[in-house]
N, C-alpha and C positions, 0 to 999 in steps of 0.2 A: 443192369449196368449192361453197356456193350462196349467193347472194348477190345483192340488189338493190340497183339505184341510181336512186332514184323522185326525185321530188319532188310534196311532199304536195299540192299544192295542183291537180296537173298531173288532169281529169277521166281522159284516157285511160290513165294509170297507174293510178288505183285500178279504172279497168275492167278491164285486165288482170288488176290482181292481184286481184279478186276471182272472175275466171277460171279461176284455175289455185289448188293444192294448195301452203301456203305453210309447208308443216311444215318445221322444220328449219332456214331461210331466216333470213341477217341482214340487216336492212335496213339501208340506210344514204340519210337525206335529205340531198340533196344541196346544198341552199340552208344548212341550219345546221350540213351536216357535207361543208365541201368535199372533192373529191377532192384525193388526193395525187398528186403526179409517179407515183410506186411503182405508185399504183393504176390511174392512165391507160396506166402501162405494160404493166401486166399485161391489161389489158383490148387495147390494140394487140396483144398478142402474140398473143390468142386471137382477135381479129377481124381480122388481117393489114395494119391502116391505122387512123391515125389518121380518115381522114377519113371511114371507114364508122360511126364515133362521132361525127361532127360534124353538128348539125343547121342547116340550113338556113332552119328556117323562125323561129329564133331571131329574134325585132326588131332586134334589134343587128345583126344582120348586115346589114340593110339599112338601118341607120343608119347604119352605119360604111363605108356604099359596097363592101361585101365583094363583093358579087358581080360588079361589074366589075376584081377585081383574081384575077390569077392565083396562088392558095394554094400552099403546098409542103406536105409532112407536117408538119416544124417547125411551121409557121403554125396549121398544126388544132391541134396539142398543144397551140402558147402560147395560145391562143383558149379550148380549153375550161377549159385551168387559170384564166385569168384572169376567165371567168364560166360560171358554171354553167349558163347558159340555152343555153350553144353545146354541152352535152351532148344529144344523140339520146337521147329518154329511152322508157321506161325502159330501164334496160341488165342483164339479168339474166344471173348466171353460174350455170351448172350441170352438176356432173362436167364439168370442162374445154371447155365448149361455152358459147359466147356468144349471147345474143340480143337483140339492138340493136333498139330504136323499137318500132311499133306494125304493119310489113306483115303483111297478111293470110298469106302463105305461113311469114313468121318465126312468126309464131303461133300456126300449126299446127304447125309443127317441134316449138315450145317446148313445146305441151301431149303431145304423142305421145312427148317425152323424159321429162316430169316423171309421168307416169301410174304 
C-alpha cells in the first residue's frame, strides 16, 4: 500500500510531499475526507499505538485542557476520529511501513525506503 494522509493547508505536508517521489501513492486530504475508524486502526497496527499518531500541537489540545489529563489509548483514538487536527501529519504508508509527522530521522528513513 502507498498512501498519504495529509492536510492541504499544511506547509509541512506540502514540503515533505515535494521532497519525495509520489508515483503510485493514493492521497487522502483529512479535512475534506475524514479518516475512518478502520483506517485509523490500520495506522495503529503499523505504528504500534494511537498515541504515536496523536498531535499535541493541535490548538484544540490546549483549548480542551488535555495536557493536564492522563490520556489512554482509547482516548487518543476517539480524539483523532473526532477532529482531523489531532492526527499528526503527514502520515505516509509505504509497503507496510508507516512514517508519521515531520521528524528528521523519520523523513530520512522515508526517503531511503522510497528510493
